[in-house]
C-alpha positions as CSV (number, residue, x, y, z in Angstrom):
1,M,-96.4,209.6,201.4
2,R,-95.4,210.3,198.1
3,L,-96.5,208.6,194.9
4,L,-94.3,207.0,192.1
5,K,-94.8,204.3,189.5
6,T,-93.7,201.2,190.1
7,P,-90.4,200.4,187.6
8,L,-90.1,196.8,185.7
9,S,-86.9,196.6,187.4
10,R,-88.3,196.7,191.1
11,V,-91.0,194.4,190.1
12,A,-88.6,191.9,189.0
13,L,-86.4,192.7,192.1
14,F,-89.2,191.8,194.8
15,L,-90.7,188.8,192.8
16,S,-87.0,187.0,193.0
17,A,-86.2,188.1,196.2
18,G,-89.3,187.5,198.8
19,I,-90.1,184.5,200.6
20,G,-93.1,184.0,198.0
21,A,-94.6,185.7,195.0
22,A,-95.6,189.4,195.4
23,T,-98.3,190.6,192.7
24,L,-98.2,194.0,191.4
25,A,-99.7,196.1,189.0
26,I,-97.2,197.1,186.8
27,G,-97.2,201.1,185.8
28,S,-99.9,201.9,188.0
29,V,-99.6,204.4,190.5
30,S,-99.0,203.4,194.5
31,A,-97.7,204.6,197.5
32,A,-94.2,204.4,198.3
33,P,-92.9,201.1,200.1
34,L,-91.7,201.2,203.7
35,A,-88.8,199.5,204.9
36,I,-88.2,197.7,208.2
37,T,-85.0,196.5,208.5
38,H,-82.5,194.7,211.3
39,A,-85.8,193.4,212.6
40,K,-86.1,190.0,214.5
41,V,-89.5,189.0,212.5
42,H,-91.7,186.7,214.3
43,T,-93.4,185.9,210.8
44,V,-95.9,183.0,212.6
45,T,-95.5,180.9,209.4
46,G,-93.4,177.9,209.0
47,Q,-90.5,180.5,208.3
48,G,-90.6,180.9,212.0
49,V,-88.4,184.1,213.6
50,L,-86.1,185.8,211.3
51,T,-83.1,187.3,212.6
52,D,-81.6,190.7,211.1
53,A,-84.4,190.5,208.7
54,T,-86.2,193.2,206.5
55,V,-89.8,193.4,206.0
56,I,-91.2,195.7,202.6
57,I,-94.7,197.4,202.9
58,E,-96.6,198.7,199.8
59,D,-100.1,199.9,199.5
60,G,-101.0,198.3,202.6
61,K,-99.9,194.7,201.9
62,I,-96.2,193.1,202.6
63,L,-94.5,193.2,199.4
64,A,-91.6,191.2,200.4
65,I,-89.5,189.6,203.1
66,N,-85.6,189.6,203.3
67,P,-84.9,191.2,199.6
68,Q,-81.5,191.0,198.4
69,A,-81.2,194.6,198.1
70,L,-83.6,197.9,198.9
71,P,-85.3,199.5,196.2
72,A,-83.0,202.2,194.7
73,D,-85.8,204.8,195.2
74,L,-86.8,204.4,198.4
75,A,-86.6,207.4,200.5
76,A,-84.6,207.7,203.2
77,D,-87.3,208.4,205.5
78,S,-88.8,205.3,204.6
79,I,-86.5,203.2,206.0
80,I,-86.8,202.1,209.5
81,D,-84.0,200.6,211.7
82,A,-85.1,198.1,214.0
83,R,-81.9,197.9,215.5
84,G,-83.0,194.2,216.5
85,K,-86.0,194.8,218.2
86,T,-89.2,192.4,217.7
87,L,-91.4,192.8,215.0
88,T,-94.6,190.8,215.2
89,P,-98.2,190.5,213.5
90,G,-100.7,192.9,214.8
91,F,-102.8,191.3,217.7
92,I,-106.5,190.2,217.0
93,N,-108.7,190.5,220.0
94,S,-112.2,189.0,220.0
95,F,-115.8,189.1,221.5
96,N,-116.2,192.0,223.1
97,Q,-118.1,195.5,222.7
98,L,-115.1,197.6,221.4
99,G,-116.6,200.6,219.7
100,L,-120.2,200.0,220.9
101,V,-120.0,200.7,224.5
102,E,-117.8,203.6,226.0
103,V,-118.9,203.4,229.5
104,S,-120.9,200.5,230.6
105,A,-122.8,202.5,233.4
106,V,-124.1,205.2,231.2
107,G,-126.7,203.8,229.0
108,E,-126.6,206.5,226.2
109,S,-123.0,205.1,225.5
110,Q,-124.2,201.4,224.8
111,D,-125.4,200.1,221.5
112,S,-124.4,196.6,221.9
113,R,-127.7,195.5,223.3
114,E,-131.5,195.3,222.0
115,K,-134.2,193.9,223.7
116,K,-135.8,192.9,220.7
117,A,-132.3,191.7,218.8
118,D,-132.2,188.3,217.2
119,I,-130.8,186.9,214.3
120,I,-130.7,189.8,212.0
121,F,-129.4,192.3,214.6
122,D,-126.3,194.3,213.0
123,P,-124.7,196.3,215.7
124,S,-121.8,197.6,213.4
125,L,-124.4,200.0,212.3
126,A,-123.4,201.7,215.8
127,F,-119.7,201.5,215.8
128,N,-117.9,204.4,216.8
129,P,-114.3,204.4,215.2
130,R,-113.5,207.2,217.4
131,S,-114.1,205.9,220.6
132,S,-111.1,206.6,223.3
133,L,-110.9,202.9,224.0
134,I,-109.3,202.2,220.5
135,P,-105.9,204.3,221.0
136,Y,-105.8,202.6,224.4
137,S,-106.3,199.0,222.9
138,R,-103.4,200.0,220.4
139,K,-101.2,200.4,223.2
140,G,-101.3,196.9,223.7
141,G,-100.6,195.7,220.0
142,I,-104.2,195.1,218.8
143,T,-104.7,196.3,215.5
144,R,-107.8,194.0,214.7
145,N,-111.2,193.1,216.8
146,L,-113.8,190.7,216.3
147,V,-116.9,192.7,218.1
148,A,-119.8,190.7,219.3
149,P,-123.3,191.8,220.0
150,G,-124.9,191.9,223.1
151,G,-128.3,190.9,221.6
152,G,-131.5,190.8,223.7
153,E,-133.8,187.8,225.0
154,S,-133.3,185.6,222.0
155,I,-130.5,183.1,222.3
156,F,-129.6,184.7,218.8
157,K,-127.7,187.9,219.8
158,G,-127.1,189.1,216.4
159,Q,-124.1,189.6,213.8
160,A,-120.6,189.7,214.7
161,F,-118.4,191.9,212.9
162,A,-114.6,192.8,212.3
163,V,-112.7,196.2,212.5
164,D,-109.4,197.4,212.5
165,L,-108.2,199.7,214.9
166,S,-107.2,202.7,212.7
167,G,-109.7,205.1,213.9
168,E,-111.1,205.8,211.0
169,F,-114.7,205.7,209.7
170,D,-114.1,202.8,207.3
171,S,-112.4,200.8,210.1
172,V,-115.2,198.3,209.6
173,L,-114.0,195.6,207.8
174,K,-116.7,193.1,207.6
175,S,-120.2,193.2,208.8
176,G,-122.2,190.1,209.3
177,L,-118.9,187.9,209.8
178,G,-121.0,185.3,211.9
179,V,-124.1,184.8,214.2
180,Y,-123.4,185.1,217.9
181,V,-125.5,182.7,220.2
182,V,-125.3,182.1,223.7
183,L,-126.4,179.2,225.7
184,G,-126.1,177.7,229.1
185,G,-127.6,177.5,232.7
186,K,-130.7,180.1,232.9
187,S,-132.2,181.6,236.2
188,K,-135.9,180.6,234.9
189,G,-136.4,177.8,232.3
190,S,-134.2,174.9,230.9
191,R,-131.1,175.2,228.8
192,A,-132.6,172.3,226.8
193,F,-135.2,174.7,225.4
194,D,-132.6,176.6,224.2
195,L,-130.3,174.0,222.6
196,Q,-133.5,172.4,220.9
197,T,-134.6,176.0,219.5
198,L,-131.0,176.1,218.0
199,W,-131.4,172.7,216.7
200,H,-135.2,173.1,215.5
201,K,-134.2,176.3,213.7
202,L,-131.3,175.0,211.5
203,E,-133.4,171.8,211.2
204,D,-136.8,174.0,209.8
205,R,-134.6,176.0,207.3
206,Q,-132.5,172.8,206.2
207,K,-135.9,170.9,205.3
208,A,-137.1,173.9,203.4
209,L,-134.2,174.1,201.2
210,A,-134.4,170.5,200.4
211,K,-138.1,170.8,199.9
212,Q,-137.1,173.9,197.1
213,E,-134.3,171.8,195.5
214,A,-136.6,168.9,195.3
215,K,-139.5,171.2,193.2
216,K,-136.7,172.4,191.0
217,D,-135.8,169.1,189.9
218,D,-139.7,167.7,189.4
219,K,-141.0,170.3,187.0
220,S,-144.3,168.6,187.2
221,K,-145.0,170.2,190.9
222,K,-145.9,173.7,190.9
223,D,-144.3,175.7,193.4
224,D,-146.2,178.4,194.6
225,N,-143.5,180.0,196.8
226,G,-141.0,179.8,194.5
227,D,-141.0,183.6,193.2
228,K,-140.7,184.4,197.1
229,E,-137.7,186.4,198.2
230,P,-136.4,184.4,201.3
231,K,-136.6,187.0,204.5
232,R,-133.6,188.2,206.4
233,D,-133.4,185.5,208.7
234,E,-133.5,182.7,206.0
235,L,-130.6,184.2,204.3
236,I,-128.5,184.0,207.3
237,L,-129.7,180.7,207.9
238,D,-128.6,179.9,204.6
239,A,-125.2,181.1,205.1
240,L,-125.0,179.0,208.2
241,L,-125.9,176.0,206.3
242,S,-123.8,176.4,203.5
243,G,-120.6,177.2,206.1
244,E,-120.3,180.5,204.6
245,Q,-120.8,181.9,207.9
246,P,-119.2,180.8,211.1
247,L,-121.7,180.1,214.1
248,F,-120.3,181.5,217.3
249,V,-121.9,179.7,220.5
250,K,-120.7,180.8,223.8
251,A,-121.3,178.0,226.4
252,D,-119.6,176.4,229.2
253,R,-120.5,173.1,230.7
254,A,-118.9,170.0,229.0
255,S,-122.4,168.5,228.1
256,D,-123.4,171.4,226.2
257,L,-120.2,171.2,224.4
258,L,-120.5,168.0,223.4
259,Q,-124.2,168.8,222.1
260,L,-123.1,171.4,219.9
261,I,-120.6,168.8,218.5
262,K,-123.3,167.0,217.6
263,L,-125.1,169.8,216.0
264,K,-121.7,171.2,214.1
265,Q,-121.8,167.5,212.5
266,A,-125.7,167.0,211.7
267,F,-125.7,170.6,209.5
268,K,-121.7,170.4,208.6
269,L,-121.3,174.1,210.4
270,D,-118.5,176.1,210.9
271,L,-118.9,176.0,214.4
272,V,-116.6,178.3,216.9
273,L,-117.0,177.8,221.1
274,V,-116.5,181.0,222.6
275,G,-115.7,180.8,226.7
276,A,-115.9,177.0,226.9
277,A,-114.7,176.9,230.5
278,D,-114.8,173.0,230.5
279,A,-113.5,172.6,227.4
280,A,-110.3,171.0,228.4
281,L,-112.6,167.9,229.8
282,V,-113.7,167.3,226.2
283,A,-110.7,168.3,224.7
284,K,-110.2,165.0,222.4
285,Q,-113.8,165.2,221.0
286,L,-113.2,169.2,220.0
287,A,-109.9,168.1,218.3
288,D,-111.5,164.8,216.5
289,A,-114.4,167.1,215.3
290,K,-112.1,170.1,214.4
291,V,-113.9,172.8,216.6
292,P,-111.8,175.9,217.6
293,V,-112.0,177.4,221.1
294,V,-111.9,181.2,222.0
295,I,-110.9,181.3,225.6
296,N,-109.8,183.5,228.2
297,A,-106.6,182.3,229.8
298,L,-106.8,183.9,233.0
299,R,-110.0,182.3,233.8
300,N,-109.6,180.0,236.5
301,L,-112.4,180.3,239.1
302,P,-115.9,178.2,239.2
303,E,-117.9,181.3,238.3
304,S,-120.7,179.3,238.1
305,F,-122.2,175.7,237.9
306,D,-121.2,175.8,234.3
307,A,-117.8,176.5,234.9
308,M,-116.9,174.0,237.5
309,H,-113.4,173.0,235.5
310,T,-111.9,175.9,234.5
311,S,-108.1,176.5,234.8
312,L,-105.0,178.2,233.9
313,T,-103.7,175.4,232.2
314,S,-106.8,175.0,230.0
315,P,-105.3,176.4,227.0
316,A,-102.2,174.4,227.1
317,R,-104.3,171.0,227.7
318,L,-106.4,172.0,224.4
319,V,-103.6,172.9,222.2
320,A,-102.0,169.8,223.5
321,A,-105.0,167.8,222.5
322,G,-104.8,169.0,218.8
323,V,-107.5,172.0,219.5
324,K,-107.1,175.3,217.7
325,V,-107.0,178.0,220.4
326,V,-107.8,181.4,220.1
327,L,-106.8,183.5,223.2
328,N,-109.1,186.9,224.4
329,T,-110.0,189.1,227.1
330,G,-112.6,188.8,229.8
331,G,-114.3,191.8,231.3
332,D,-115.6,195.0,229.5
333,T,-113.7,197.0,226.5
334,H,-111.4,198.8,228.8
335,N,-109.3,195.4,229.5
336,L,-108.8,194.7,225.8
337,Y,-105.0,196.2,225.7
338,Q,-104.3,193.4,228.2
339,L,-104.4,190.5,225.5
340,R,-100.8,190.1,225.6
341,F,-100.7,189.5,229.4
342,T,-103.2,186.9,228.9
343,A,-101.2,185.3,226.6
344,G,-98.0,185.5,228.9
345,N,-99.8,183.7,231.5
346,A,-100.6,181.1,229.2
347,V,-97.1,180.4,228.6
348,A,-96.7,180.6,232.6
349,N,-99.0,177.5,232.3
350,G,-98.1,175.4,229.5
351,L,-97.9,177.2,226.3
352,S,-94.8,177.6,224.4
353,P,-94.3,181.3,223.3
354,E,-94.9,180.3,219.8
355,Q,-98.2,178.6,220.7
356,A,-99.4,181.8,222.7
357,L,-98.2,184.3,220.0
358,A,-100.3,182.3,217.6
359,S,-103.2,182.1,219.5
360,I,-103.3,185.9,219.2
361,T,-102.2,186.2,215.9
362,A,-102.6,183.7,213.1
363,N,-104.9,181.1,214.7
364,A,-107.6,184.1,215.5
365,A,-107.2,185.1,211.5
366,D,-107.8,181.6,210.6
367,V,-110.9,181.2,212.7
368,F,-112.5,184.5,211.8
369,H,-111.5,184.5,208.5
370,L,-109.2,187.7,208.4
371,D,-106.5,188.8,205.9
372,A,-104.0,189.2,208.8
373,G,-102.1,187.4,211.6
374,R,-99.1,186.5,209.9
375,I,-95.9,188.3,208.3
376,A,-96.2,186.8,204.9
377,V,-96.2,188.2,201.4
378,G,-99.3,189.4,200.2
379,Q,-100.8,189.4,203.8
380,A,-102.1,193.0,205.2
381,A,-99.5,195.0,206.9
382,D,-100.7,195.1,210.2
383,L,-97.4,195.1,212.2
384,V,-96.1,196.0,215.5
385,L,-92.4,196.9,216.7
386,W,-91.6,196.2,219.9
387,S,-89.2,197.4,222.8
388,G,-88.7,193.9,224.0
389,D,-90.5,190.5,224.1
390,P,-94.4,191.3,223.8
391,L,-95.5,188.7,226.3
392,E,-93.4,190.3,229.1
393,L,-95.3,193.2,231.0
394,S,-92.4,195.9,231.0
395,T,-92.2,195.4,227.1
396,R,-94.1,198.5,224.9
397,V,-95.1,199.2,221.7
398,E,-92.9,201.4,219.8
399,K,-94.4,201.9,216.6
400,M,-97.5,200.3,214.7
401,W,-98.6,200.0,211.4
402,I,-102.2,199.1,210.4
403,A,-102.7,198.5,206.5
404,G,-99.6,199.7,205.8
405,E,-100.5,203.0,207.7
406,E,-98.3,204.2,210.7
407,V,-100.8,205.0,213.5
408,D,-100.2,206.6,216.7
409,T,-99.5,205.0,219.8
410,N,-100.8,207.5,222.2
411,S,-104.0,207.4,224.1
412,R,-106.4,209.5,226.3
413,Q,-104.5,208.4,229.2
414,D,-100.9,209.7,228.2
415,A,-102.7,213.0,227.6
416,L,-104.2,212.9,231.1
417,R,-101.0,212.1,232.5
418,E,-99.0,214.9,230.7
419,R,-101.7,217.2,231.5
420,Y,-101.3,216.6,235.5
421,L,-97.8,216.2,235.7
422,S,-97.2,219.5,233.8
423,K,-95.5,222.2,235.9
424,S,-98.0,225.4,236.7
425,T,-99.3,227.9,239.0
426,A,-102.7,226.6,238.6
427,P,-104.4,224.2,240.4
428,K,-103.7,220.6,238.6
429,A,-107.2,220.4,237.8
430,Y,-107.0,223.3,235.8
431,V,-103.7,222.6,233.9
432,K,-104.5,222.9,229.7
């Protein structure tokens, strides 16, 4: 992209024309803007769906929507005519091991698990942005992902982190995004012990912090530990207790979900439930406690004694009760691209198309505290142009932008198809 100065006339144009205000650094050098015109824009905001709309991108952000006119100095090759096709925010998947596991059967390609892993385990250090599964996932319209650690023997599996799917080496957006905990039935031992462990860990740290504050207030008391630096696990617990970090808990059984609601209320946690097969049974309690749920809409079989009430209608029932729902995909990292099919099946079982789209864009951005998921002025320009309805099986991605930069939608699978369909006198396996 060429570089240019931002003239005052253009600043005035966008500030007066866009929906909302755009903040620009006057006189600073910036990348040339890109205009996507004549698009059917699903904003996933209060603006709803805009027809024959224009979206302008600059410096990785959405600069304006439906301006009165395009900038006079906008280059012809920086204008994309959508011809009425659908433009959506990039999709956000979650709780998988993208970039940490390439082939699950090959131990050397797995970096999500560690036997000794605990609350401080940070798998983002091993994230591989050049994984062949990243461009494959982009084919499903996915531009961002929340990666979850596999952990070890502890209930604390480690720190989740957020990435974009640009494939660049700086694509880890935020490490230490939240603590991931796994609870539920065990082949040996009791779920009660794990619930108690989680409760006691938070309670003990809360008491320690209260004691420290009391000693600070009472100067007559000598604090022998006053100069001690908090341990790494204590800092993470502090972030949970202050609400700076979410607590992601994977649990299925309704009784476990109710116990976790009590935990949230006791410690004022930013609690997010993952899996939550029985969530529809306690939908009212979840809504009243404002606990969001990350759920796979295709999960409909009693996989265990913890998941006896899962159903294809669960997402719709949760949304109807007032629960914020985020949809994700099941299985391994090869299934990430199917996120839009998961959302489409949720529509077939009671969600509206608007609710389904929000569950893989705006809702996910809100729950995971990401600057994405909506087409609005000032938001990150993670956008996807589709050939048709993105929730339809036959629709494909035509163009994709991550942080305003267009990315390739070809994958290894496309290269293999071209290789083996090419005409050659050599055996197909040897076609170059």
